[in-house]
SENUBA-397695 format. One record per residue (C-alpha): x, y, z. Coordinates in steps of 0.5 Angstrom, whole numbers, plus 500, padded with zeros to 3 digits. Last residue first. Example, Ala and Ser with C-alpha at 12.3 -4.5 7.8 and 13.67 -1.06 7.14 Angstrom:
<recs>
<c1 527; c2 498; c3 514>
<c1 525; c2 491; c3 516>
</recs>
This chain:
<recs>
<c1 134; c2 846; c3 760>
<c1 128; c2 844; c3 755>
<c1 125; c2 851; c3 756>
<c1 131; c2 855; c3 754>
<c1 132; c2 851; c3 748>
<c1 125; c2 852; c3 746>
<c1 126; c2 860; c3 747>
<c1 132; c2 860; c3 742>
<c1 128; c2 856; c3 736>
<c1 122; c2 861; c3 737>
<c1 127; c2 867; c3 736>
<c1 131; c2 865; c3 730>
<c1 125; c2 863; c3 726>
<c1 122; c2 870; c3 728>
<c1 129; c2 874; c3 726>
<c1 128; c2 870; c3 719>
<c1 121; c2 872; c3 718>
<c1 122; c2 879; c3 719>
<c1 128; c2 879; c3 714>
<c1 124; c2 875; c3 709>
<c1 118; c2 880; c3 710>
<c1 123; c2 886; c3 709>
<c1 126; c2 883; c3 702>
<c1 119; c2 882; c3 700>
<c1 117; c2 889; c3 701>
<c1 123; c2 892; c3 697>
<c1 121; c2 888; c3 691>
<c1 114; c2 890; c3 691>
<c1 117; c2 897; c3 692>
<c1 121; c2 896; c3 685>
<c1 116; c2 893; c3 681>
<c1 115; c2 886; c3 679>
<c1 111; c2 886; c3 672>
<c1 106; c2 881; c3 672>
<c1 106; c2 877; c3 666>
<c1 100; c2 878; c3 661>
<c1 105; c2 883; c3 657>
<c1 110; c2 877; c3 655>
<c1 104; c2 874; c3 652>
<c1 102; c2 880; c3 648>
<c1 109; c2 880; c3 644>
<c1 109; c2 873; c3 643>
<c1 102; c2 875; c3 639>
<c1 106; c2 880; c3 635>
<c1 110; c2 875; c3 631>
<c1 118; c2 876; c3 632>
<c1 121; c2 874; c3 625>
<c1 125; c2 881; c3 624>
<c1 129; c2 883; c3 618>
<c1 136; c2 884; c3 617>
<c1 138; c2 887; c3 610>
<c1 145; c2 885; c3 607>
<c1 147; c2 889; c3 600>
<c1 152; c2 885; c3 595>
<c1 158; c2 888; c3 593>
<c1 159; c2 888; c3 586>
<c1 166; c2 886; c3 583>
<c1 170; c2 891; c3 580>
<c1 174; c2 891; c3 573>
<c1 178; c2 896; c3 571>
<c1 182; c2 898; c3 564>
<c1 180; c2 892; c3 560>
<c1 183; c2 892; c3 553>
<c1 180; c2 891; c3 547>
<c1 183; c2 891; c3 540>
<c1 179; c2 893; c3 533>
<c1 182; c2 892; c3 526>
<c1 183; c2 895; c3 520>
<c1 177; c2 899; c3 519>
<c1 177; c2 903; c3 513>
<c1 175; c2 910; c3 513>
<c1 173; c2 914; c3 507>
<c1 176; c2 921; c3 506>
<c1 176; c2 920; c3 498>
<c1 183; c2 919; c3 498>
<c1 183; c2 913; c3 503>
<c1 183; c2 914; c3 510>
<c1 186; c2 908; c3 514>
<c1 184; c2 905; c3 521>
<c1 185; c2 902; c3 528>
<c1 180; c2 902; c3 533>
<c1 181; c2 902; c3 540>
<c1 176; c2 900; c3 545>
<c1 178; c2 901; c3 552>
<c1 174; c2 896; c3 557>
<c1 171; c2 899; c3 564>
<c1 167; c2 893; c3 568>
<c1 163; c2 896; c3 574>
<c1 160; c2 893; c3 580>
<c1 154; c2 896; c3 583>
<c1 155; c2 897; c3 591>
<c1 150; c2 895; c3 596>
<c1 150; c2 898; c3 603>
<c1 151; c2 893; c3 609>
<c1 147; c2 892; c3 615>
<c1 140; c2 895; c3 612>
<c1 135; c2 895; c3 618>
<c1 128; c2 891; c3 617>
<c1 121; c2 891; c3 621>
<c1 115; c2 888; c3 618>
<c1 116; c2 882; c3 623>
<c1 118; c2 884; c3 630>
<c1 126; c2 884; c3 631>
<c1 129; c2 879; c3 636>
<c1 128; c2 873; c3 632>
<c1 133; c2 876; c3 627>
<c1 133; c2 874; c3 620>
<c1 138; c2 875; c3 614>
<c1 136; c2 877; c3 607>
<c1 141; c2 878; c3 601>
<c1 140; c2 883; c3 596>
<c1 144; c2 882; c3 590>
<c1 149; c2 887; c3 586>
<c1 148; c2 889; c3 579>
<c1 154; c2 889; c3 575>
<c1 155; c2 895; c3 570>
<c1 158; c2 894; c3 563>
<c1 162; c2 901; c3 561>
<c1 165; c2 901; c3 554>
<c1 170; c2 906; c3 553>
<c1 172; c2 909; c3 546>
<c1 179; c2 910; c3 542>
<c1 181; c2 912; c3 536>
<c1 187; c2 910; c3 532>
<c1 190; c2 912; c3 525>
<c1 194; c2 908; c3 520>
<c1 198; c2 912; c3 515>
<c1 205; c2 910; c3 518>
<c1 212; c2 912; c3 518>
<c1 218; c2 908; c3 517>
<c1 224; c2 913; c3 516>
<c1 231; c2 912; c3 512>
<c1 237; c2 916; c3 513>
<c1 242; c2 916; c3 509>
<c1 250; c2 918; c3 508>
<c1 254; c2 924; c3 508>
<c1 257; c2 924; c3 501>
<c1 251; c2 922; c3 497>
<c1 246; c2 926; c3 501>
<c1 241; c2 925; c3 507>
<c1 234; c2 924; c3 507>
<c1 229; c2 918; c3 505>
<c1 222; c2 917; c3 507>
<c1 218; c2 911; c3 507>
<c1 210; c2 911; c3 508>
<c1 206; c2 906; c3 511>
<c1 199; c2 902; c3 511>
<c1 197; c2 902; c3 503>
<c1 204; c2 901; c3 501>
<c1 205; c2 895; c3 506>
<c1 199; c2 892; c3 503>
<c1 201; c2 893; c3 496>
<c1 208; c2 890; c3 498>
<c1 205; c2 884; c3 502>
<c1 209; c2 879; c3 497>
<c1 215; c2 882; c3 498>
<c1 218; c2 890; c3 497>
<c1 217; c2 897; c3 499>
<c1 221; c2 902; c3 496>
<c1 227; c2 906; c3 498>
<c1 231; c2 911; c3 493>
<c1 238; c2 913; c3 495>
<c1 240; c2 919; c3 491>
<c1 246; c2 920; c3 487>
<c1 249; c2 927; c3 484>
<c1 253; c2 927; c3 478>
<c1 259; c2 929; c3 475>
<c1 260; c2 935; c3 480>
<c1 266; c2 939; c3 477>
<c1 273; c2 941; c3 478>
<c1 276; c2 946; c3 473>
<c1 279; c2 943; c3 467>
<c1 286; c2 941; c3 467>
<c1 285; c2 935; c3 462>
<c1 279; c2 932; c3 466>
<c1 276; c2 934; c3 472>
<c1 271; c2 930; c3 475>
<c1 267; c2 928; c3 481>
<c1 261; c2 924; c3 483>
<c1 263; c2 916; c3 482>
<c1 257; c2 912; c3 482>
<c1 259; c2 906; c3 477>
<c1 266; c2 907; c3 479>
<c1 267; c2 899; c3 478>
<c1 269; c2 897; c3 485>
<c1 263; c2 902; c3 488>
<c1 258; c2 899; c3 483>
<c1 260; c2 892; c3 484>
<c1 259; c2 893; c3 492>
<c1 252; c2 896; c3 491>
<c1 251; c2 890; c3 486>
<c1 254; c2 885; c3 491>
<c1 249; c2 887; c3 497>
<c1 250; c2 887; c3 504>
<c1 257; c2 890; c3 505>
<c1 256; c2 896; c3 500>
<c1 249; c2 897; c3 503>
<c1 252; c2 899; c3 510>
<c1 246; c2 899; c3 514>
<c1 246; c2 902; c3 521>
<c1 240; c2 899; c3 524>
<c1 235; c2 903; c3 529>
<c1 229; c2 899; c3 527>
<c1 230; c2 893; c3 522>
<c1 227; c2 893; c3 515>
<c1 228; c2 886; c3 512>
<c1 232; c2 886; c3 506>
<c1 232; c2 888; c3 498>
<c1 239; c2 891; c3 495>
<c1 239; c2 894; c3 489>
<c1 244; c2 897; c3 483>
<c1 240; c2 894; c3 477>
<c1 243; c2 889; c3 472>
<c1 245; c2 892; c3 465>
<c1 252; c2 889; c3 465>
<c1 255; c2 896; c3 467>
<c1 251; c2 896; c3 473>
<c1 245; c2 900; c3 473>
<c1 242; c2 906; c3 476>
<c1 234; c2 905; c3 477>
<c1 233; c2 911; c3 476>
<c1 237; c2 915; c3 471>
<c1 236; c2 922; c3 471>
<c1 238; c2 927; c3 465>
<c1 238; c2 934; c3 468>
<c1 244; c2 937; c3 464>
<c1 249; c2 934; c3 469>
<c1 247; c2 927; c3 471>
<c1 242; c2 926; c3 476>
<c1 243; c2 918; c3 478>
<c1 237; c2 914; c3 482>
<c1 240; c2 909; c3 486>
<c1 236; c2 903; c3 489>
<c1 234; c2 900; c3 496>
<c1 228; c2 895; c3 496>
<c1 225; c2 894; c3 503>
<c1 222; c2 888; c3 506>
<c1 217; c2 889; c3 512>
<c1 215; c2 882; c3 515>
<c1 218; c2 882; c3 522>
<c1 213; c2 888; c3 525>
<c1 208; c2 887; c3 520>
<c1 203; c2 882; c3 523>
<c1 204; c2 886; c3 530>
<c1 201; c2 892; c3 526>
<c1 206; c2 898; c3 526>
<c1 203; c2 905; c3 529>
<c1 208; c2 911; c3 528>
<c1 208; c2 915; c3 535>
<c1 215; c2 917; c3 533>
<c1 217; c2 915; c3 526>
<c1 221; c2 909; c3 526>
<c1 228; c2 909; c3 524>
<c1 234; c2 906; c3 519>
<c1 241; c2 909; c3 518>
<c1 243; c2 908; c3 511>
<c1 251; c2 908; c3 509>
<c1 252; c2 908; c3 501>
<c1 256; c2 914; c3 501>
<c1 257; c2 916; c3 493>
<c1 264; c2 914; c3 490>
<c1 270; c2 918; c3 490>
<c1 276; c2 916; c3 486>
<c1 283; c2 914; c3 487>
<c1 288; c2 915; c3 481>
<c1 292; c2 909; c3 482>
<c1 298; c2 909; c3 478>
<c1 302; c2 902; c3 476>
<c1 310; c2 901; c3 476>
<c1 315; c2 896; c3 474>
<c1 321; c2 898; c3 471>
<c1 321; c2 894; c3 467>
<c1 314; c2 891; c3 464>
<c1 308; c2 891; c3 468>
<c1 305; c2 898; c3 467>
<c1 299; c2 900; c3 470>
<c1 294; c2 905; c3 470>
<c1 288; c2 904; c3 475>
<c1 282; c2 907; c3 477>
<c1 282; c2 906; c3 485>
<c1 276; c2 907; c3 489>
<c1 275; c2 911; c3 495>
<c1 268; c2 911; c3 498>
<c1 270; c2 905; c3 502>
<c1 275; c2 909; c3 506>
<c1 274; c2 908; c3 514>
<c1 268; c2 903; c3 514>
<c1 273; c2 898; c3 510>
<c1 273; c2 896; c3 503>
<c1 280; c2 893; c3 501>
<c1 283; c2 896; c3 495>
<c1 285; c2 892; c3 489>
<c1 292; c2 893; c3 486>
<c1 296; c2 892; c3 479>
<c1 296; c2 887; c3 474>
<c1 301; c2 881; c3 473>
<c1 307; c2 883; c3 478>
<c1 313; c2 879; c3 479>
<c1 315; c2 875; c3 485>
<c1 321; c2 871; c3 485>
<c1 319; c2 867; c3 491>
<c1 312; c2 865; c3 494>
<c1 310; c2 864; c3 501>
<c1 303; c2 861; c3 503>
<c1 299; c2 865; c3 508>
<c1 292; c2 865; c3 504>
<c1 293; c2 872; c3 502>
<c1 300; c2 871; c3 500>
<c1 306; c2 872; c3 503>
<c1 312; c2 875; c3 499>
<c1 319; c2 872; c3 499>
<c1 324; c2 877; c3 496>
<c1 325; c2 880; c3 489>
<c1 319; c2 884; c3 489>
<c1 315; c2 887; c3 494>
<c1 311; c2 893; c3 491>
<c1 313; c2 899; c3 494>
<c1 309; c2 905; c3 496>
<c1 308; c2 912; c3 493>
<c1 303; c2 918; c3 495>
<c1 301; c2 924; c3 491>
<c1 297; c2 929; c3 495>
<c1 290; c2 931; c3 494>
<c1 288; c2 926; c3 500>
<c1 293; c2 924; c3 504>
<c1 295; c2 917; c3 505>
<c1 297; c2 912; c3 510>
<c1 299; c2 905; c3 507>
<c1 296; c2 898; c3 509>
<c1 298; c2 892; c3 505>
<c1 293; c2 886; c3 506>
<c1 297; c2 879; c3 504>
<c1 299; c2 879; c3 497>
<c1 294; c2 876; c3 491>
<c1 296; c2 870; c3 488>
<c1 298; c2 867; c3 481>
<c1 302; c2 861; c3 481>
<c1 309; c2 858; c3 479>
<c1 310; c2 851; c3 482>
<c1 316; c2 850; c3 486>
<c1 312; c2 846; c3 492>
<c1 313; c2 849; c3 498>
<c1 316; c2 856; c3 496>
<c1 311; c2 857; c3 491>
<c1 314; c2 861; c3 485>
<c1 311; c2 868; c3 483>
<c1 306; c2 871; c3 480>
<c1 303; c2 878; c3 483>
<c1 296; c2 881; c3 485>
<c1 297; c2 887; c3 490>
<c1 292; c2 887; c3 496>
<c1 290; c2 894; c3 499>
<c1 288; c2 897; c3 505>
<c1 288; c2 905; c3 505>
<c1 288; c2 909; c3 511>
<c1 286; c2 916; c3 510>
<c1 288; c2 923; c3 512>
<c1 284; c2 929; c3 510>
<c1 289; c2 934; c3 507>
<c1 284; c2 936; c3 501>
<c1 277; c2 933; c3 503>
<c1 274; c2 940; c3 500>
<c1 277; c2 938; c3 494>
<c1 271; c2 933; c3 493>
<c1 274; c2 927; c3 489>
<c1 276; c2 925; c3 482>
<c1 282; c2 930; c3 481>
<c1 285; c2 927; c3 474>
<c1 292; c2 928; c3 476>
<c1 291; c2 929; c3 484>
<c1 287; c2 923; c3 484>
<c1 290; c2 921; c3 491>
</recs>
């Protein structure tokens, strides 16, 4: 695994890695007899970094291709290609091969930059609703070589920049080599290789790489005005992208009073001019929270972005009820003219009624005697 040229970090010596690969061969299609070039089925071998490993090319026997066909009389036409996966994608081969008998090829495995990115939104960052699904990020690579030379953005050997443009998604685990052909080609072509030790020289860092993130898309200028991007991490362990916000918030409250009404009820048994409170009136209130979102320019001036209102509470008023008298003073005078019956008068009347009843009984009894 790179023991001849040492293209890897020796801190990983002894690390076990499973390498998946295909071998490119030429053979006779068993089904139709045609001679065809083909890649084999994916092969797998467990290797140890820092230790030479050997595996055998399946020649002189039946070989299955990646698409399931069977070939015979297979011969190598080139070497192998490592299949990317999460475990070993940073390790890419450098090939030296010999297709003449005895067939042999050597793969020096070189370590490339880690292109995995974890995304997050900074705690308490304010993201406008219109931007939540409309923030495009462009990823590039900056290379700092020995001697201080910086290349940004780093390009492929064909001159195209290494970049990926995609929608920002909070909490995403983003393998850039899977999302972008240019990042994949950068790894396959060893454009982002990191370590070198040539002709027995001590191991040294060839280059250090930095992931660069910037806003992109039709609303790029607006995104740059309202938000920030912070990239942390390194080219060996991977990267973290945090979306921050320049938007600030201030809140005020607006109180609207709702006056109550006074309702009157007439009482015919209460003298005119007299009143009493039956229900006490209560003023209603509507409390609204007003949130203002704004950004501050370099001169300290505030630019309002939007204002939002949220009703916190809304209570209706309670109407006051007043009972008022409708009885006139004249009706009171008429009542006073009627003689009042005292308790003694009632007693005398009762005694008189009893005496009269007794006398009537006596008279009736005397008459019956005379008739006899």
